[in-house]
C-alpha positions as CSV (number, residue, x, y, z in Angstrom):
1,M,0.1,-0.1,0.1
2,R,1.5,3.5,-0.7
3,N,2.3,5.8,1.8
4,R,-0.1,8.9,1.3
5,R,1.7,10.7,4.1
6,R,2.0,14.4,3.3
7,K,5.2,15.4,2.7
8,K,6.2,18.0,5.8
9,L,5.9,21.8,5.5
10,P,8.9,23.9,5.7
11,T,8.9,26.3,8.7
12,T,11.1,29.0,7.4
13,P,8.7,32.2,6.7
14,L,7.9,33.4,3.2
15,A,8.5,36.9,2.3
16,L,5.7,38.2,0.7
17,E,4.1,41.2,-1.6
18,I,0.9,41.3,-1.5
19,S,-1.0,41.8,-4.7
20,A,-4.7,41.6,-4.4
21,L,-7.4,39.4,-3.1
22,S,-8.9,36.2,-3.6
23,H,-12.9,36.1,-3.7
24,E,-12.5,34.8,-0.4
25,G,-10.8,37.3,0.7
26,R,-7.7,36.3,0.9
27,G,-4.6,38.1,0.3
28,I,-2.7,36.7,-3.0
29,A,1.4,36.2,-3.7
30,H,3.3,34.7,-5.6
31,N,6.8,32.6,-4.8
32,E,9.3,30.9,-7.0
33,G,6.2,31.3,-10.0
34,K,3.4,30.0,-7.9
35,V,0.6,31.9,-6.6
36,V,0.2,31.5,-2.7
37,F,-2.9,32.4,-0.7
38,V,-2.4,34.2,2.8
39,D,-5.1,34.5,5.4
40,G,-5.0,38.0,6.9
41,A,-2.8,39.6,4.2
42,L,-4.0,42.9,2.3
43,P,-3.5,44.1,-1.1
44,G,-0.2,46.2,-0.9
45,E,1.5,44.4,2.0
46,K,5.0,43.1,2.8
47,V,4.3,40.3,5.1
48,E,6.2,37.2,6.2
49,A,3.7,33.8,6.2
50,V,4.1,30.0,7.0
51,L,3.0,27.5,4.6
52,T,0.0,25.8,5.9
53,D,-0.9,23.6,2.8
54,R,0.8,23.0,-0.8
55,R,-1.5,22.0,-3.8
56,S,-0.1,21.3,-7.2
57,K,-1.3,24.8,-8.7
58,F,-1.3,26.8,-5.3
59,D,-0.1,27.0,-2.0
60,Q,-1.7,28.5,1.1
61,A,-0.3,30.5,4.1
62,R,-1.0,32.1,7.2
63,L,0.2,35.5,7.8
64,T,3.2,35.7,10.6
65,E,4.5,39.3,10.6
66,I,3.4,42.3,8.5
67,H,6.5,44.2,7.1
68,E,4.3,47.0,5.3
69,A,0.8,47.8,6.4
70,S,-2.1,49.1,3.9
71,P,-4.2,52.1,5.0
72,S,-7.1,50.0,5.0
73,R,-6.0,47.6,7.6
74,I,-7.8,48.2,11.2
75,E,-7.4,46.7,14.4
76,P,-10.2,43.8,14.3
77,A,-13.3,44.6,16.8
78,C,-13.5,41.2,17.9
79,E,-10.5,39.7,20.2
80,Y,-10.8,36.5,18.6
81,A,-10.5,37.4,14.8
82,A,-7.7,36.2,13.9
83,I,-9.0,32.5,15.1
84,C,-12.3,32.3,14.5
85,G,-13.9,31.1,11.3
86,G,-17.0,33.3,11.9
87,C,-15.4,36.4,10.0
88,S,-12.5,37.0,7.5
89,L,-11.9,40.4,7.0
90,Q,-12.4,42.3,10.1
91,H,-8.5,43.3,9.9
92,F,-10.2,45.3,6.4
93,D,-12.1,48.5,7.0
94,P,-15.9,48.1,6.4
95,E,-15.7,50.2,3.5
96,A,-13.2,49.1,1.5
97,Q,-14.8,45.9,2.3
98,L,-17.7,47.1,0.4
99,A,-15.3,48.9,-2.5
100,F,-13.9,45.1,-2.9
101,K,-17.2,43.2,-3.1
102,E,-18.9,45.7,-5.3
103,S,-15.3,45.5,-7.6
104,M,-15.6,41.3,-7.6
105,L,-19.5,42.1,-8.9
106,F,-19.1,44.3,-11.5
107,E,-15.5,42.6,-12.8
108,K,-18.2,39.0,-13.5
109,L,-20.7,41.3,-14.4
110,D,-19.0,43.2,-17.1
111,H,-17.5,39.8,-18.5
112,A,-20.9,37.9,-18.5
113,V,-22.3,41.0,-20.6
114,Q,-19.2,42.8,-22.5
115,G,-20.6,45.9,-24.5
116,N,-23.8,46.5,-22.7
117,E,-23.2,49.3,-20.2
118,F,-25.4,49.3,-16.8
119,R,-25.8,51.3,-14.3
120,H,-23.6,51.1,-11.0
121,L,-25.9,50.8,-8.0
122,P,-25.2,52.8,-4.8
123,P,-24.1,50.0,-2.3
124,L,-26.4,48.9,0.4
125,K,-25.2,49.5,3.9
126,G,-26.1,49.0,7.4
127,P,-24.2,48.2,11.0
128,V,-21.4,46.1,10.4
129,L,-21.6,44.7,13.9
130,G,-24.3,43.2,15.9
131,Y,-26.2,42.4,12.6
132,R,-26.0,38.9,12.9
133,R,-29.6,37.4,13.6
134,K,-29.4,33.8,12.7
135,A,-26.3,31.3,13.5
136,R,-25.4,27.9,14.3
137,L,-23.0,27.9,17.0
138,A,-21.2,24.5,17.7
139,V,-20.7,22.8,21.0
140,R,-18.0,20.4,22.3
141,Y,-16.7,19.6,26.0
142,V,-13.2,20.1,26.1
143,H,-11.8,16.7,28.6
144,K,-8.4,18.4,29.0
145,K,-9.9,22.0,30.4
146,E,-13.3,20.3,31.8
147,Q,-14.5,22.6,29.9
148,V,-17.4,23.6,27.3
149,L,-17.4,25.9,24.4
150,V,-20.0,27.3,22.6
151,G,-19.0,29.8,19.3
152,F,-17.8,29.5,15.6
153,R,-15.2,26.6,14.2
154,E,-11.7,28.2,14.4
155,K,-10.4,29.1,10.8
156,G,-9.4,25.9,8.8
157,S,-10.3,23.7,12.2
158,T,-12.8,21.4,13.6
159,F,-12.1,23.3,17.0
160,I,-14.4,25.2,18.4
161,T,-12.8,28.8,19.3
162,N,-13.0,29.6,23.1
163,M,-15.2,32.7,22.7
164,S,-16.9,34.9,25.1
165,T,-18.6,37.3,23.4
166,C,-19.2,37.6,19.3
167,V,-19.1,41.4,18.0
168,V,-21.4,40.7,15.0
169,L,-24.1,38.5,16.6
170,D,-26.8,40.4,17.8
171,P,-26.4,41.4,21.2
172,R,-29.3,39.1,22.3
173,I,-27.0,36.4,21.7
174,S,-23.6,37.2,22.1
175,E,-24.2,37.9,25.5
176,L,-25.4,34.8,26.4
177,L,-22.6,32.4,25.4
178,P,-20.6,32.5,28.9
179,E,-24.0,31.2,30.1
180,L,-25.1,28.8,27.6
181,A,-21.6,27.5,28.0
182,A,-21.9,27.0,32.0
183,L,-25.8,25.8,31.7
184,I,-25.3,23.0,29.7
185,R,-21.4,21.9,31.2
186,S,-23.9,22.1,34.3
187,M,-26.8,19.3,32.5
188,S,-26.0,15.3,32.7
189,A,-26.1,15.3,28.5
190,F,-23.2,18.0,28.5
191,R,-21.2,15.8,26.0
192,E,-24.5,15.3,24.0
193,I,-25.3,18.2,22.7
194,P,-23.3,19.2,19.3
195,Q,-25.0,22.7,18.6
196,I,-27.4,25.4,18.7
197,E,-29.1,27.1,16.2
198,V,-29.9,30.5,17.3
199,A,-32.6,32.7,15.6
200,A,-34.1,36.4,16.8
201,G,-37.0,38.7,15.5
202,D,-37.7,42.2,16.3
203,P,-37.6,42.8,20.0
204,E,-40.3,45.2,19.9
205,L,-42.9,42.4,18.4
206,E,-42.7,39.7,20.9
207,T,-41.2,38.5,24.2
208,P,-39.5,36.1,23.8
209,S,-37.9,37.7,20.9
210,T,-35.2,34.8,20.2
211,A,-35.2,31.7,20.2
212,F,-32.3,29.1,21.0
213,I,-32.8,25.1,19.2
214,F,-30.7,22.7,21.1
215,R,-29.2,19.4,19.4
216,H,-29.4,16.4,21.4
217,L,-27.8,13.2,20.0
218,K,-30.0,11.6,23.2
219,D,-33.2,11.8,24.8
220,L,-32.6,14.7,28.2
221,S,-33.4,14.0,31.5
222,E,-36.0,15.3,33.2
223,E,-33.2,17.5,35.3
224,D,-31.8,18.7,32.2
225,R,-35.2,19.6,30.3
226,G,-35.4,21.5,33.2
227,K,-32.6,23.3,33.6
228,L,-33.1,24.5,29.8
229,Y,-37.0,25.6,31.0
230,Q,-35.2,27.6,33.6
231,F,-32.8,29.2,31.6
232,G,-35.9,29.9,29.0
233,V,-37.7,31.8,31.7
234,E,-35.0,33.4,33.5
235,K,-33.5,34.3,29.5
236,S,-36.8,35.2,28.1
237,I,-35.9,33.3,25.3
238,A,-38.1,30.5,23.6
239,I,-35.9,27.3,23.9
240,Y,-37.0,24.3,21.4
241,L,-35.2,20.7,20.8
242,Q,-34.1,18.9,18.6
243,P,-33.5,14.8,19.5
244,G,-33.6,14.3,15.5
245,G,-33.9,15.7,12.1
246,M,-35.9,18.8,11.6
247,E,-39.2,17.5,11.8
248,T,-38.0,16.7,15.4
249,V,-37.8,20.2,16.8
250,H,-40.5,21.4,19.2
251,K,-40.8,23.9,21.6
252,I,-40.6,23.7,25.5
253,F,-40.8,27.0,26.6
254,P,-43.1,28.8,26.6
255,D,-45.8,26.2,27.4
256,N,-48.1,28.0,24.7
257,G,-48.8,30.6,22.1
258,P,-47.4,29.9,18.3
259,D,-44.0,28.4,17.6
260,R,-43.5,31.7,15.4
261,L,-40.6,34.7,15.8
262,Y,-41.7,37.8,14.1
263,Y,-40.0,41.3,12.2
264,E,-41.6,44.1,10.6
265,L,-41.3,45.9,7.3
266,P,-42.4,49.4,8.7
267,S,-42.4,51.0,5.6
268,R,-45.6,48.6,4.4
269,S,-47.1,48.3,7.5
270,L,-46.5,44.6,7.7
271,T,-45.7,42.2,10.1
272,L,-44.1,38.5,9.2
273,G,-44.1,35.8,11.5
274,F,-41.0,33.0,11.0
275,H,-40.6,29.4,13.0
276,P,-36.9,29.6,14.1
277,T,-35.9,27.0,11.4
278,D,-37.1,29.0,8.7
279,F,-34.8,30.4,6.0
280,T,-35.2,34.6,6.7
281,Q,-32.4,37.2,6.2
282,V,-29.9,37.5,9.1
283,N,-29.5,40.9,8.5
284,A,-32.8,42.9,9.3
285,D,-31.3,46.2,8.3
286,I,-30.0,45.2,5.1
287,N,-33.6,43.1,4.3
288,R,-35.6,46.4,4.9
289,H,-33.3,48.1,2.1
290,M,-33.1,45.6,-0.4
291,I,-36.6,45.2,-0.7
292,E,-37.5,49.0,-0.5
293,Q,-34.6,48.9,-3.8
294,A,-36.1,45.5,-5.2
295,L,-39.7,47.0,-5.2
296,G,-38.4,50.5,-6.8
297,L,-36.1,48.8,-9.8
298,L,-39.6,46.7,-10.9
299,D,-41.6,50.2,-11.0
300,L,-44.4,48.5,-9.9
301,Q,-47.6,49.8,-11.0
302,S,-51.3,49.8,-9.8
303,G,-51.8,47.0,-12.9
304,D,-49.0,44.8,-12.4
305,R,-49.0,41.4,-12.0
306,V,-45.7,40.0,-10.5
307,L,-44.2,36.8,-9.7
308,D,-42.1,35.9,-7.2
309,L,-40.2,33.0,-7.8
310,F,-38.0,31.5,-4.8
311,C,-40.3,33.6,-2.3
312,G,-39.9,32.2,1.2
313,L,-42.1,33.0,3.4
314,G,-43.3,36.1,1.5
315,N,-40.5,38.8,2.1
316,F,-40.5,40.2,-1.0
317,T,-44.2,39.0,-2.1
318,L,-46.5,40.8,0.6
319,A,-44.3,44.2,0.1
320,A,-44.8,43.8,-3.4
321,A,-48.4,43.2,-2.9
322,S,-48.9,46.6,-1.5
323,E,-48.7,48.5,-4.2
324,C,-49.7,46.4,-7.6
325,Q,-52.7,44.1,-8.5
326,H,-51.6,40.8,-7.7
327,V,-48.6,38.7,-6.9
328,T,-47.6,35.0,-7.1
329,G,-45.1,33.8,-4.8
330,I,-43.6,30.0,-5.6
331,E,-41.3,28.6,-3.0
332,G,-39.8,24.4,-3.2
333,A,-40.6,24.0,0.1
334,V,-44.3,23.0,1.4
335,T,-44.1,24.3,4.8
336,M,-42.4,27.9,3.6
337,V,-45.4,27.9,1.2
338,E,-48.0,28.0,4.1
339,R,-46.2,30.3,5.8
340,G,-46.3,32.6,2.7
341,Q,-50.2,32.0,2.8
342,E,-50.5,32.6,6.7
343,N,-48.3,35.8,6.8
344,A,-50.7,37.1,3.7
345,K,-53.3,36.0,6.0
346,A,-52.5,37.7,9.0
347,N,-51.7,41.0,6.9
348,G,-54.7,41.0,5.4
349,M,-53.6,40.5,2.0
350,D,-56.1,39.3,-0.2
351,N,-54.2,40.1,-3.7
352,T,-51.3,37.0,-3.3
353,E,-51.3,33.5,-3.6
354,F,-48.4,30.9,-3.2
355,H,-47.8,27.6,-4.6
356,C,-45.1,24.7,-3.9
357,A,-42.7,23.9,-7.6
358,D,-39.5,22.3,-7.8
359,L,-37.7,25.6,-9.3
360,T,-34.9,23.2,-11.1
361,K,-37.4,22.3,-13.4
362,S,-39.6,23.5,-16.1
363,M,-42.9,25.3,-14.8
364,K,-44.9,24.8,-18.3
365,D,-46.9,22.9,-16.8
366,S,-48.0,24.4,-13.8
367,L,-51.8,26.2,-13.4
368,W,-50.4,29.3,-12.6
369,F,-47.6,29.8,-15.2
370,G,-50.3,31.3,-17.6
371,A,-51.5,34.3,-15.2
372,G,-50.3,37.0,-17.4
373,F,-47.2,38.0,-15.2
374,N,-45.7,41.2,-16.5
375,K,-43.0,41.3,-14.1
376,V,-40.5,38.7,-12.6
377,L,-38.5,39.0,-9.2
378,L,-36.0,36.1,-8.5
379,D,-34.5,35.4,-5.2
380,P,-32.4,31.6,-5.7
381,P,-30.1,30.3,-3.9
382,R,-26.3,30.1,-4.9
383,S,-26.4,27.8,-7.5
384,G,-28.6,30.5,-9.1
385,C,-31.7,29.7,-11.7
386,L,-30.6,28.9,-15.4
387,E,-32.5,26.5,-15.3
388,I,-36.0,27.9,-15.1
389,L,-34.6,31.0,-17.3
390,P,-36.1,29.7,-20.7
391,D,-39.3,29.7,-19.1
392,I,-39.1,33.2,-17.5
393,V,-38.0,34.6,-20.6
394,E,-41.2,33.1,-22.5
395,L,-43.1,34.8,-20.3
396,R,-41.4,37.9,-21.7
397,P,-41.5,40.3,-18.7
398,E,-40.7,43.8,-18.8
399,R,-39.0,44.1,-16.2
400,I,-36.5,41.5,-14.3
401,V,-35.5,41.9,-10.3
402,Y,-32.6,39.0,-9.5
403,V,-31.5,39.1,-5.5
404,S,-28.6,37.0,-5.9
405,C,-26.0,35.6,-3.1
406,N,-23.6,34.3,-5.8
407,P,-21.8,36.7,-8.2
408,A,-20.8,34.3,-9.8
409,T,-24.1,32.3,-11.0
410,L,-25.8,35.5,-11.0
411,A,-23.1,36.2,-14.2
412,R,-23.9,33.1,-15.6
413,D,-27.6,33.7,-16.0
414,A,-27.2,37.2,-16.7
415,A,-25.0,36.0,-19.4
416,F,-28.1,33.9,-20.7
417,L,-30.9,36.7,-20.2
418,A,-28.3,38.9,-23.1
419,E,-28.6,36.2,-25.4
420,Q,-32.0,36.2,-24.9
421,G,-32.4,39.7,-25.4
422,Y,-32.4,41.3,-22.1
423,R,-30.4,44.3,-21.1
424,L,-28.3,44.7,-18.2
425,D,-29.5,47.8,-17.0
426,S,-28.5,48.2,-13.3
427,A,-26.6,46.4,-10.5
428,G,-25.0,46.6,-6.9
429,A,-23.9,45.1,-4.1
430,M,-25.6,44.5,-0.5
431,D,-23.7,44.7,2.2
432,M,-25.5,41.9,3.9
433,F,-22.8,39.8,6.1
434,P,-20.5,42.6,7.0
435,Q,-16.5,41.2,8.0
436,T,-16.9,38.3,5.3
437,A,-16.2,37.9,2.0
438,H,-19.5,36.8,1.2
439,V,-21.2,38.9,-1.6
440,E,-25.3,39.5,-2.2
441,A,-26.0,41.6,-5.2
442,M,-28.7,42.8,-7.1
443,A,-29.6,43.3,-11.1
444,L,-32.3,44.9,-13.1
445,F,-32.6,43.4,-16.5
446,L,-34.9,45.0,-18.9
447,D,-36.5,43.2,-22.6
448,G,-34.3,44.7,-25.2
449,K,-37.1,44.4,-27.6
450,L,-39.7,46.6,-25.7
451,K,-39.1,50.5,-26.9
């Protein structure tokens, strides 16, 4: 049997000059003709770094010393930024972060729609700290320290960061990290809880306005359940247990009331409810700005009929319905369709409808497909929506607003729309995930056949 052990890496630091940032936010350098990705380095810097991995086409390295720093380098707001995998760009000035994301987006779109000049929308900005309302926290008991850790995993590791706070998490969640660790350590099942999923709604709409879902690998004793219940009482947090798959999630505190958190869209006088496991945007401030920008780009009129694909619980659907004739929301998950219907009813919206459909396949056989839509809104997953774009083009909407969480698939889909006679009119970045390299974007496509 061949010995597949990896060769030992050299420990002598490399002297490197950083020329650019990768799409993942790592510094790019060259050493002996080979690309080296350096975690924590910024363009224009002269640094020393130690190799952490060698591949055939590139190497990876960890920053050890900075000889010449970038003007955009700042002191991270979080003491754990160098090791925690929850953030990757806290050392990068927030305005410079956003400019980097814009440049990446526009570079991909320019390449995709060559010769099609388009307007650069101003970036959507919000708080850069304390914004994150949803997260999955890892939990592990460290035997050597006789300590339970609760937090995000370390960069490039399965270890959990030993953290007592998180500056990007909503403060209602962050401030409880030490108490969560102490709570789990006090339970007899402290080795059997691998994760906690956290979610938060608007604090002024509901009490509790936050929920913690405790995943557990074996049945909890009555004493342990009692400790979790009492924690919920004392901290005013909804407590859920998850003994198996997602279908096993159930609430134990409060004892009554719906399994819902809520957020508000004040400009539309809408309040939307969601289960803590539902997909919702993690950044409430950017979400509100995003909705207003999308509806502005759709240029909604009273007689418009809008098709909202990948509609989720009705985030865009209900907002759009507040100023047009009718909106049809389509989603792949039955539970989210039900949530959309529930939110429409709760808000007294009778000009919406929701349907479940597999949006990786043609929509032509669906009864709702021929309802005469003149505008379309898309908010697909990272994989984009190339499979259904031919059907959308067949509808020939005058405007298509595309909300994207992946510039690469947005650019690919933009190229297809351009081939079908649609013109990219405008596009811009949205800073949904500050302190990370994650890029959210929005683009408007107009039917080039219309004058």
